[in-house]
N, CA, C and O atoms as a CHARMM CRD file, in Angstrom:
* protein
*
  304
    1    1 MET  N     13.44400 130.69400 242.21700 PROA 1      0.00000
    2    1 MET  CA    11.99400 130.66500 242.31900 PROA 1      0.00000
    3    1 MET  C     11.38000 131.04700 240.96600 PROA 1      0.00000
    4    1 MET  O     11.88600 131.90500 240.24200 PROA 1      0.00000
    5    2 LEU  N     10.28400 130.38100 240.66700 PROA 2      0.00000
    6    2 LEU  CA     9.55200 130.67700 239.43700 PROA 2      0.00000
    7    2 LEU  C      8.44600 131.68200 239.71700 PROA 2      0.00000
    8    2 LEU  O      7.91500 131.72200 240.82700 PROA 2      0.00000
    9    3 PRO  N      8.09200 132.49100 238.73200 PROA 3      0.00000
   10    3 PRO  CA     6.94500 133.38700 238.90300 PROA 3      0.00000
   11    3 PRO  C      5.65700 132.57900 239.11600 PROA 3      0.00000
   12    3 PRO  O      5.53400 131.45800 238.62300 PROA 3      0.00000
   13    4 ALA  N      4.71300 133.14900 239.84200 PROA 4      0.00000
   14    4 ALA  CA     3.46100 132.46100 240.19200 PROA 4      0.00000
   15    4 ALA  C      2.68800 132.01600 238.95600 PROA 4      0.00000
   16    4 ALA  O      1.94400 131.03700 239.02400 PROA 4      0.00000
   17    5 ARG  N      2.84100 132.70100 237.83900 PROA 5      0.00000
   18    5 ARG  CA     2.07600 132.33200 236.64000 PROA 5      0.00000
   19    5 ARG  C      2.44500 130.93900 236.12400 PROA 5      0.00000
   20    5 ARG  O      1.69600 130.34700 235.34700 PROA 5      0.00000
   21    6 PHE  N      3.58800 130.41800 236.55100 PROA 6      0.00000
   22    6 PHE  CA     4.00800 129.08100 236.13400 PROA 6      0.00000
   23    6 PHE  C      3.53200 127.98700 237.08200 PROA 6      0.00000
   24    6 PHE  O      3.83600 126.81300 236.86700 PROA 6      0.00000
   25    7 ALA  N      2.79400 128.34700 238.12200 PROA 7      0.00000
   26    7 ALA  CA     2.34900 127.36200 239.12100 PROA 7      0.00000
   27    7 ALA  C      1.56100 126.21000 238.50700 PROA 7      0.00000
   28    7 ALA  O      1.83400 125.06200 238.85500 PROA 7      0.00000
   29    8 PRO  N      0.58900 126.44700 237.60500 PROA 8      0.00000
   30    8 PRO  CA    -0.14300 125.30800 237.04300 PROA 8      0.00000
   31    8 PRO  C      0.75200 124.35100 236.24000 PROA 8      0.00000
   32    8 PRO  O      0.55500 123.13700 236.28000 PROA 8      0.00000
   33    9 VAL  N      1.70700 124.88500 235.53200 PROA 9      0.00000
   34    9 VAL  CA     2.61000 124.04300 234.74600 PROA 9      0.00000
   35    9 VAL  C      3.54000 123.26600 235.67900 PROA 9      0.00000
   36    9 VAL  O      3.78600 122.08000 235.46200 PROA 9      0.00000
   37   10 LEU  N      4.05200 123.92400 236.70800 PROA 10     0.00000
   38   10 LEU  CA     4.91000 123.24500 237.67000 PROA 10     0.00000
   39   10 LEU  C      4.14100 122.16100 238.41100 PROA 10     0.00000
   40   10 LEU  O      4.65800 121.06600 238.63100 PROA 10     0.00000
   41   11 PHE  N      2.90400 122.46700 238.79600 PROA 11     0.00000
   42   11 PHE  CA     2.05800 121.46900 239.45000 PROA 11     0.00000
   43   11 PHE  C      1.88300 120.25200 238.53600 PROA 11     0.00000
   44   11 PHE  O      2.06300 119.11600 238.97600 PROA 11     0.00000
   45   12 GLY  N      1.53700 120.48300 237.28000 PROA 12     0.00000
   46   12 GLY  CA     1.36500 119.39100 236.32400 PROA 12     0.00000
   47   12 GLY  C      2.63800 118.58600 236.12800 PROA 12     0.00000
   48   12 GLY  O      2.59400 117.36100 236.01500 PROA 12     0.00000
   49   13 PHE  N      3.77100 119.27600 236.08800 PROA 13     0.00000
   50   13 PHE  CA     5.05300 118.59900 235.91900 PROA 13     0.00000
   51   13 PHE  C      5.34100 117.67200 237.09700 PROA 13     0.00000
   52   13 PHE  O      5.72300 116.51700 236.91300 PROA 13     0.00000
   53   14 LEU  N      5.15100 118.19300 238.30300 PROA 14     0.00000
   54   14 LEU  CA     5.43900 117.38900 239.49600 PROA 14     0.00000
   55   14 LEU  C      4.44900 116.24100 239.67100 PROA 14     0.00000
   56   14 LEU  O      4.85500 115.11200 239.94300 PROA 14     0.00000
   57   15 VAL  N      3.16200 116.51700 239.51800 PROA 15     0.00000
   58   15 VAL  CA     2.15600 115.46300 239.67900 PROA 15     0.00000
   59   15 VAL  C      2.33800 114.38200 238.62400 PROA 15     0.00000
   60   15 VAL  O      2.26500 113.19300 238.93700 PROA 15     0.00000
   61   16 SER  N      2.57200 114.77700 237.38800 PROA 16     0.00000
   62   16 SER  CA     2.75200 113.77500 236.33400 PROA 16     0.00000
   63   16 SER  C      4.00100 112.94000 236.58400 PROA 16     0.00000
   64   16 SER  O      4.00200 111.73700 236.32100 PROA 16     0.00000
   65   17 GLY  N      5.05000 113.55500 237.08100 PROA 17     0.00000
   66   17 GLY  CA     6.26800 112.80700 237.38600 PROA 17     0.00000
   67   17 GLY  C      6.06600 111.80200 238.50100 PROA 17     0.00000
   68   17 GLY  O      6.47900 110.64800 238.38700 PROA 17     0.00000
   69   18 ILE  N      5.43100 112.23800 239.58000 PROA 18     0.00000
   70   18 ILE  CA     5.20000 111.35400 240.71700 PROA 18     0.00000
   71   18 ILE  C      4.24400 110.21900 240.34500 PROA 18     0.00000
   72   18 ILE  O      4.51800 109.05200 240.62400 PROA 18     0.00000
   73   19 MET  N      3.13400 110.56500 239.72100 PROA 19     0.00000
   74   19 MET  CA     2.14300 109.54300 239.37900 PROA 19     0.00000
   75   19 MET  C      2.68600 108.55500 238.34600 PROA 19     0.00000
   76   19 MET  O      2.49900 107.34700 238.49000 PROA 19     0.00000
   77   20 SER  N      3.34600 109.04900 237.32100 PROA 20     0.00000
   78   20 SER  CA     3.87700 108.12300 236.31500 PROA 20     0.00000
   79   20 SER  C      4.98100 107.24900 236.90700 PROA 20     0.00000
   80   20 SER  O      5.14000 106.09900 236.49700 PROA 20     0.00000
   81   21 CYS  N      5.73400 107.77100 237.85200 PROA 21     0.00000
   82   21 CYS  CA     6.75000 106.96900 238.53100 PROA 21     0.00000
   83   21 CYS  C      6.11300 105.80900 239.28400 PROA 21     0.00000
   84   21 CYS  O      6.54600 104.66400 239.15800 PROA 21     0.00000
   85   22 ILE  N      5.08900 106.10900 240.06200 PROA 22     0.00000
   86   22 ILE  CA     4.41400 105.07700 240.85500 PROA 22     0.00000
   87   22 ILE  C      3.72500 104.05200 239.95700 PROA 22     0.00000
   88   22 ILE  O      3.86700 102.84600 240.16000 PROA 22     0.00000
   89   23 VAL  N      2.98500 104.53200 238.97300 PROA 23     0.00000
   90   23 VAL  CA     2.23100 103.62300 238.10500 PROA 23     0.00000
   91   23 VAL  C      3.16100 102.74100 237.28500 PROA 23     0.00000
   92   23 VAL  O      2.90700 101.54300 237.15500 PROA 23     0.00000
   93   24 THR  N      4.22500 103.29900 236.73200 PROA 24     0.00000
   94   24 THR  CA     5.13500 102.47100 235.94700 PROA 24     0.00000
   95   24 THR  C      5.87900 101.47200 236.83000 PROA 24     0.00000
   96   24 THR  O      6.20700 100.37600 236.37700 PROA 24     0.00000
   97   25 CYS  N      6.14700 101.83400 238.07300 PROA 25     0.00000
   98   25 CYS  CA     6.77500 100.88600 238.99900 PROA 25     0.00000
   99   25 CYS  C      5.86600  99.68800 239.23400 PROA 25     0.00000
  100   25 CYS  O      6.29400  98.54000 239.11500 PROA 25     0.00000
  101   26 VAL  N      4.61500  99.96000 239.56500 PROA 26     0.00000
  102   26 VAL  CA     3.66100  98.87900 239.81400 PROA 26     0.00000
  103   26 VAL  C      3.47500  98.02100 238.55600 PROA 26     0.00000
  104   26 VAL  O      3.49700  96.79200 238.63100 PROA 26     0.00000
  105   27 ALA  N      3.29500  98.66700 237.41200 PROA 27     0.00000
  106   27 ALA  CA     3.07200  97.92900 236.16900 PROA 27     0.00000
  107   27 ALA  C      4.30200  97.10600 235.77700 PROA 27     0.00000
  108   27 ALA  O      4.16700  95.98300 235.29100 PROA 27     0.00000
  109   28 THR  N      5.48800  97.65500 235.98300 PROA 28     0.00000
  110   28 THR  CA     6.70600  96.92300 235.64300 PROA 28     0.00000
  111   28 THR  C      6.87500  95.70400 236.54100 PROA 28     0.00000
  112   28 THR  O      7.19500  94.61600 236.06200 PROA 28     0.00000
  113   29 ILE  N      6.66300  95.88200 237.83300 PROA 29     0.00000
  114   29 ILE  CA     6.78100  94.74200 238.74600 PROA 29     0.00000
  115   29 ILE  C      5.75200  93.67700 238.40600 PROA 29     0.00000
  116   29 ILE  O      6.05700  92.48500 238.44500 PROA 29     0.00000
  117   30 LYS  N      4.53100  94.09400 238.07300 PROA 30     0.00000
  118   30 LYS  CA     3.49700  93.12400 237.70100 PROA 30     0.00000
  119   30 LYS  C      3.87400  92.38600 236.41500 PROA 30     0.00000
  120   30 LYS  O      3.64000  91.18300 236.29700 PROA 30     0.00000
  121   31 ALA  N      4.45000  93.09600 235.46700 PROA 31     0.00000
  122   31 ALA  CA     4.76500  92.49300 234.16900 PROA 31     0.00000
  123   31 ALA  C      6.00100  91.59400 234.20500 PROA 31     0.00000
  124   31 ALA  O      5.99700  90.51500 233.61100 PROA 31     0.00000
  125   32 VAL  N      7.05700  92.02700 234.89700 PROA 32     0.00000
  126   32 VAL  CA     8.31300  91.27700 234.83200 PROA 32     0.00000
  127   32 VAL  C      8.75600  90.71100 236.17200 PROA 32     0.00000
  128   32 VAL  O      9.71000  89.93600 236.23000 PROA 32     0.00000
  129   33 GLY  N      8.07200  91.09000 237.25300 PROA 33     0.00000
  130   33 GLY  CA     8.47300  90.62700 238.57600 PROA 33     0.00000
  131   33 GLY  C      9.69300  91.37700 239.07700 PROA 33     0.00000
  132   33 GLY  O     10.22000  92.26600 238.40800 PROA 33     0.00000
  133   34 LEU  N     10.12500  91.00000 240.26600 PROA 34     0.00000
  134   34 LEU  CA    11.31900  91.61300 240.83600 PROA 34     0.00000
  135   34 LEU  C     12.53900  90.78800 240.43900 PROA 34     0.00000
  136   34 LEU  O     12.60300  89.58100 240.67400 PROA 34     0.00000
  137   35 GLY  N     13.47600  91.45700 239.84800 PROA 35     0.00000
  138   35 GLY  CA    14.69600  90.78800 239.41600 PROA 35     0.00000
  139   35 GLY  C     15.78000  91.80900 239.16300 PROA 35     0.00000
  140   35 GLY  O     15.60700  92.99200 239.45600 PROA 35     0.00000
  141   36 GLU  N     16.88900  91.36400 238.62300 PROA 36     0.00000
  142   36 GLU  CA    18.03000  92.26100 238.43100 PROA 36     0.00000
  143   36 GLU  C     17.78400  93.32300 237.35300 PROA 36     0.00000
  144   36 GLU  O     18.45800  94.35200 237.34300 PROA 36     0.00000
  145   37 HSD  N     16.83800  93.09000 236.45400 PROA 37     0.00000
  146   37 HSD  CA    16.57700  94.04800 235.37200 PROA 37     0.00000
  147   37 HSD  C     15.33500  94.90700 235.62600 PROA 37     0.00000
  148   37 HSD  O     14.97500  95.73800 234.79300 PROA 37     0.00000
  149   38 THR  N     14.69500  94.71100 236.75400 PROA 38     0.00000
  150   38 THR  CA    13.44300  95.41700 237.02700 PROA 38     0.00000
  151   38 THR  C     13.62600  96.93100 237.04000 PROA 38     0.00000
  152   38 THR  O     12.85800  97.65800 236.41000 PROA 38     0.00000
  153   39 VAL  N     14.63200  97.39900 237.75000 PROA 39     0.00000
  154   39 VAL  CA    14.83400  98.85400 237.87100 PROA 39     0.00000
  155   39 VAL  C     15.10300  99.47800 236.50400 PROA 39     0.00000
  156   39 VAL  O     14.56900 100.54400 236.19800 PROA 39     0.00000
  157   40 GLY  N     15.91000  98.83800 235.69300 PROA 40     0.00000
  158   40 GLY  CA    16.19600  99.36100 234.35400 PROA 40     0.00000
  159   40 GLY  C     14.95800  99.42000 233.48100 PROA 40     0.00000
  160   40 GLY  O     14.73000 100.40200 232.77500 PROA 40     0.00000
  161   41 LYS  N     14.16100  98.36200 233.53200 PROA 41     0.00000
  162   41 LYS  CA    12.91700  98.34700 232.75300 PROA 41     0.00000
  163   41 LYS  C     11.94800  99.41100 233.26700 PROA 41     0.00000
  164   41 LYS  O     11.27400 100.07900 232.48300 PROA 41     0.00000
  165   42 TRP  N     11.88500  99.56100 234.58900 PROA 42     0.00000
  166   42 TRP  CA    11.01900 100.57800 235.19300 PROA 42     0.00000
  167   42 TRP  C     11.45300 101.98100 234.76300 PROA 42     0.00000
  168   42 TRP  O     10.61300 102.79500 234.37900 PROA 42     0.00000
  169   43 MET  N     12.74600 102.26900 234.82400 PROA 43     0.00000
  170   43 MET  CA    13.22600 103.60000 234.44000 PROA 43     0.00000
  171   43 MET  C     12.95600 103.88000 232.96500 PROA 43     0.00000
  172   43 MET  O     12.64200 105.01000 232.58900 PROA 43     0.00000
  173   44 GLY  N     13.08100 102.84200 232.12600 PROA 44     0.00000
  174   44 GLY  CA    12.76000 103.01300 230.70800 PROA 44     0.00000
  175   44 GLY  C     11.28900 103.31400 230.49400 PROA 44     0.00000
  176   44 GLY  O     10.93100 104.16800 229.68200 PROA 44     0.00000
  177   45 ALA  N     10.43400 102.60500 231.23000 PROA 45     0.00000
  178   45 ALA  CA     8.98900 102.84700 231.12600 PROA 45     0.00000
  179   45 ALA  C      8.63800 104.23500 231.64800 PROA 45     0.00000
  180   45 ALA  O      7.80200 104.92700 231.06800 PROA 45     0.00000
  181   46 TRP  N      9.27600 104.63900 232.73800 PROA 46     0.00000
  182   46 TRP  CA     8.99300 105.94900 233.32400 PROA 46     0.00000
  183   46 TRP  C      9.44600 107.07400 232.39400 PROA 46     0.00000
  184   46 TRP  O      8.72300 108.05100 232.19900 PROA 46     0.00000
  185   47 ALA  N     10.63500 106.93700 231.82600 PROA 47     0.00000
  186   47 ALA  CA    11.14400 107.95900 230.90400 PROA 47     0.00000
  187   47 ALA  C     10.23300 108.11700 229.68800 PROA 47     0.00000
  188   47 ALA  O     10.07100 109.21700 229.16100 PROA 47     0.00000
  189   48 PHE  N      9.64500 107.01600 229.25500 PROA 48     0.00000
  190   48 PHE  CA     8.73400 107.06100 228.11300 PROA 48     0.00000
  191   48 PHE  C      7.38400 107.67200 228.50000 PROA 48     0.00000
  192   48 PHE  O      6.80200 108.43800 227.73200 PROA 48     0.00000
  193   49 SER  N      6.89400 107.33100 229.68800 PROA 49     0.00000
  194   49 SER  CA     5.52700 107.71800 230.06100 PROA 49     0.00000
  195   49 SER  C      5.41800 109.11900 230.66600 PROA 49     0.00000
  196   49 SER  O      4.37100 109.75300 230.54000 PROA 49     0.00000
  197   50 TRP  N      6.46700 109.61500 231.31500 PROA 50     0.00000
  198   50 TRP  CA     6.36200 110.91000 231.98200 PROA 50     0.00000
  199   50 TRP  C      6.01300 112.04600 231.01300 PROA 50     0.00000
  200   50 TRP  O      5.10400 112.81900 231.31500 PROA 50     0.00000
  201   51 PRO  N      6.68100 112.18500 229.88000 PROA 51     0.00000
  202   51 PRO  CA     6.29000 113.27400 228.96400 PROA 51     0.00000
  203   51 PRO  C      4.84400 113.14800 228.47600 PROA 51     0.00000
  204   51 PRO  O      4.16500 114.15500 228.28000 PROA 51     0.00000
  205   52 ILE  N      4.38300 111.93400 228.28400 PROA 52     0.00000
  206   52 ILE  CA     2.99700 111.72000 227.86100 PROA 52     0.00000
  207   52 ILE  C      2.04600 112.13900 228.97500 PROA 52     0.00000
  208   52 ILE  O      1.06300 112.83600 228.72600 PROA 52     0.00000
  209   53 ALA  N      2.33700 111.71600 230.20000 PROA 53     0.00000
  210   53 ALA  CA     1.49900 112.07900 231.34800 PROA 53     0.00000
  211   53 ALA  C      1.48200 113.59300 231.54200 PROA 53     0.00000
  212   53 ALA  O      0.43100 114.16200 231.83600 PROA 53     0.00000
  213   54 PHE  N      2.61300 114.24300 231.38300 PROA 54     0.00000
  214   54 PHE  CA     2.69500 115.69900 231.53700 PROA 54     0.00000
  215   54 PHE  C      1.82600 116.40500 230.49700 PROA 54     0.00000
  216   54 PHE  O      1.06700 117.31400 230.83400 PROA 54     0.00000
  217   55 ALA  N      1.93500 115.99400 229.25300 PROA 55     0.00000
  218   55 ALA  CA     1.11800 116.60100 228.19700 PROA 55     0.00000
  219   55 ALA  C     -0.36500 116.37600 228.45100 PROA 55     0.00000
  220   55 ALA  O     -1.17300 117.28500 228.26000 PROA 55     0.00000
  221   56 VAL  N     -0.72600 115.17900 228.87600 PROA 56     0.00000
  222   56 VAL  CA    -2.13300 114.87800 229.14800 PROA 56     0.00000
  223   56 VAL  C     -2.65400 115.74500 230.28600 PROA 56     0.00000
  224   56 VAL  O     -3.76400 116.27100 230.20200 PROA 56     0.00000
  225   57 ILE  N     -1.87400 115.90300 231.34500 PROA 57     0.00000
  226   57 ILE  CA    -2.31500 116.73000 232.47100 PROA 57     0.00000
  227   57 ILE  C     -2.51300 118.17300 232.03000 PROA 57     0.00000
  228   57 ILE  O     -3.49300 118.80900 232.41900 PROA 57     0.00000
  229   58 LEU  N     -1.60500 118.69300 231.23200 PROA 58     0.00000
  230   58 LEU  CA    -1.75400 120.08300 230.78200 PROA 58     0.00000
  231   58 LEU  C     -3.03000 120.27300 229.97200 PROA 58     0.00000
  232   58 LEU  O     -3.66100 121.32800 230.05100 PROA 58     0.00000
  233   59 VAL  N     -3.41600 119.26700 229.19600 PROA 59     0.00000
  234   59 VAL  CA    -4.61000 119.35900 228.36000 PROA 59     0.00000
  235   59 VAL  C     -5.88400 119.08800 229.16800 PROA 59     0.00000
  236   59 VAL  O     -6.89200 119.77100 228.99100 PROA 59     0.00000
  237   60 VAL  N     -5.83300 118.09700 230.04800 PROA 60     0.00000
  238   60 VAL  CA    -7.03400 117.63400 230.75200 PROA 60     0.00000
  239   60 VAL  C     -7.34500 118.45100 232.00900 PROA 60     0.00000
  240   60 VAL  O     -8.51300 118.58100 232.37500 PROA 60     0.00000
  241   61 ALA  N     -6.34600 118.99500 232.66600 PROA 61     0.00000
  242   61 ALA  CA    -6.54600 119.67400 233.95400 PROA 61     0.00000
  243   61 ALA  C     -7.60800 120.77700 233.91900 PROA 61     0.00000
  244   61 ALA  O     -8.42600 120.83700 234.83700 PROA 61     0.00000
  245   62 PRO  N     -7.63700 121.64300 232.91800 PROA 62     0.00000
  246   62 PRO  CA    -8.67700 122.67900 232.92500 PROA 62     0.00000
  247   62 PRO  C    -10.10000 122.10300 232.90700 PROA 62     0.00000
  248   62 PRO  O    -10.98300 122.62000 233.59100 PROA 62     0.00000
  249   63 ALA  N    -10.32100 121.05300 232.14000 PROA 63     0.00000
  250   63 ALA  CA   -11.64200 120.42100 232.09600 PROA 63     0.00000
  251   63 ALA  C    -11.97300 119.76800 233.43700 PROA 63     0.00000
  252   63 ALA  O    -13.11500 119.83100 233.89300 PROA 63     0.00000
  253   64 VAL  N    -11.00000 119.15500 234.05700 PROA 64     0.00000
  254   64 VAL  CA   -11.22300 118.52100 235.35600 PROA 64     0.00000
  255   64 VAL  C    -11.53800 119.58300 236.40700 PROA 64     0.00000
  256   64 VAL  O    -12.41600 119.37500 237.24300 PROA 64     0.00000
  257   65 ARG  N    -10.84200 120.70900 236.37900 PROA 65     0.00000
  258   65 ARG  CA   -11.14700 121.79900 237.32000 PROA 65     0.00000
  259   65 ARG  C    -12.58300 122.27200 237.15000 PROA 65     0.00000
  260   65 ARG  O    -13.28000 122.49400 238.14000 PROA 65     0.00000
  261   66 ARG  N    -13.03100 122.42900 235.91700 PROA 66     0.00000
  262   66 ARG  CA   -14.42400 122.85300 235.67400 PROA 66     0.00000
  263   66 ARG  C    -15.40500 121.80300 236.17100 PROA 66     0.00000
  264   66 ARG  O    -16.43000 122.15000 236.75800 PROA 66     0.00000
  265   67 LEU  N    -15.11300 120.53800 235.95000 PROA 67     0.00000
  266   67 LEU  CA   -15.97600 119.46500 236.42900 PROA 67     0.00000
  267   67 LEU  C    -16.05700 119.46900 237.95100 PROA 67     0.00000
  268   67 LEU  O    -17.13700 119.30800 238.51900 PROA 67     0.00000
  269   68 VAL  N    -14.93800 119.64900 238.59800 PROA 68     0.00000
  270   68 VAL  CA   -14.92200 119.70100 240.06400 PROA 68     0.00000
  271   68 VAL  C    -15.75000 120.88200 240.56500 PROA 68     0.00000
  272   68 VAL  O    -16.48600 120.74800 241.54300 PROA 68     0.00000
  273   69 GLU  N    -15.64100 122.01400 239.92100 PROA 69     0.00000
  274   69 GLU  CA   -16.43800 123.18000 240.31200 PROA 69     0.00000
  275   69 GLU  C    -17.93300 122.89700 240.21800 PROA 69     0.00000
  276   69 GLU  O    -18.71200 123.40200 241.02600 PROA 69     0.00000
  277   70 ARG  N    -18.33700 122.09400 239.23700 PROA 70     0.00000
  278   70 ARG  CA   -19.74200 121.75200 239.07400 PROA 70     0.00000
  279   70 ARG  C    -20.20800 120.71700 240.10700 PROA 70     0.00000
  280   70 ARG  O    -21.39300 120.65800 240.43700 PROA 70     0.00000
  281   71 LEU  N    -19.28700 119.91300 240.60700 PROA 71     0.00000
  282   71 LEU  CA   -19.64900 118.82500 241.50400 PROA 71     0.00000
  283   71 LEU  C    -19.59000 119.17000 242.99600 PROA 71     0.00000
  284   71 LEU  O    -20.07200 118.40600 243.83300 PROA 71     0.00000
  285   72 VAL  N    -19.00400 120.30900 243.32100 PROA 72     0.00000
  286   72 VAL  CA   -18.91000 120.70000 244.73500 PROA 72     0.00000
  287   72 VAL  C    -19.82500 121.87600 245.02700 PROA 72     0.00000
  288   72 VAL  O    -20.11600 122.70000 244.16000 PROA 72     0.00000
  289   73 SER  N    -20.26200 121.92700 246.26000 PROA 73     0.00000
  290   73 SER  CA   -21.12000 123.01000 246.69600 PROA 73     0.00000
  291   73 SER  C    -20.28800 124.27200 246.94000 PROA 73     0.00000
  292   73 SER  O    -19.23400 124.20400 247.57300 PROA 73     0.00000
  293   74 PRO  N    -20.75500 125.42100 246.44100 PROA 74     0.00000
  294   74 PRO  CA   -19.98500 126.65200 246.65300 PROA 74     0.00000
  295   74 PRO  C    -19.96300 127.09800 248.11400 PROA 74     0.00000
  296   74 PRO  O    -19.14000 127.93500 248.48800 PROA 74     0.00000
  297   75 LYS  N    -20.85200 126.55400 248.94300 PROA 75     0.00000
  298   75 LYS  CA   -20.92500 126.97900 250.35100 PROA 75     0.00000
  299   75 LYS  C    -20.01500 126.13000 251.24800 PROA 75     0.00000
  300   75 LYS  O    -19.98500 126.33000 252.46300 PROA 75     0.00000
  301   76 GLY  N    -19.29100 125.20300 250.66900 PROA 76     0.00000
  302   76 GLY  CA   -18.33500 124.42900 251.43100 PROA 76     0.00000
  303   76 GLY  C    -18.93400 123.24500 252.07100 PROA 76     0.00000
  304   76 GLY  O    -18.23700 122.49300 252.75200 PROA 76     0.00000
């Protein structure tokens, strides 16, 4: 188990991994179609994009949290 202070980083890691996996799958299928090389091309795209997505989430998430706080009513 990780200490609670790592929760935001772990959240960003998991969300970026899941989202980049889904998006690269869709984009790869759209670009090359389904074939014998699709999975390999998808995994290559995912391996390239996941670190970028993770870094972006770590940088952007605090601003998005502040924006959400401004857009929602504090009374629920």
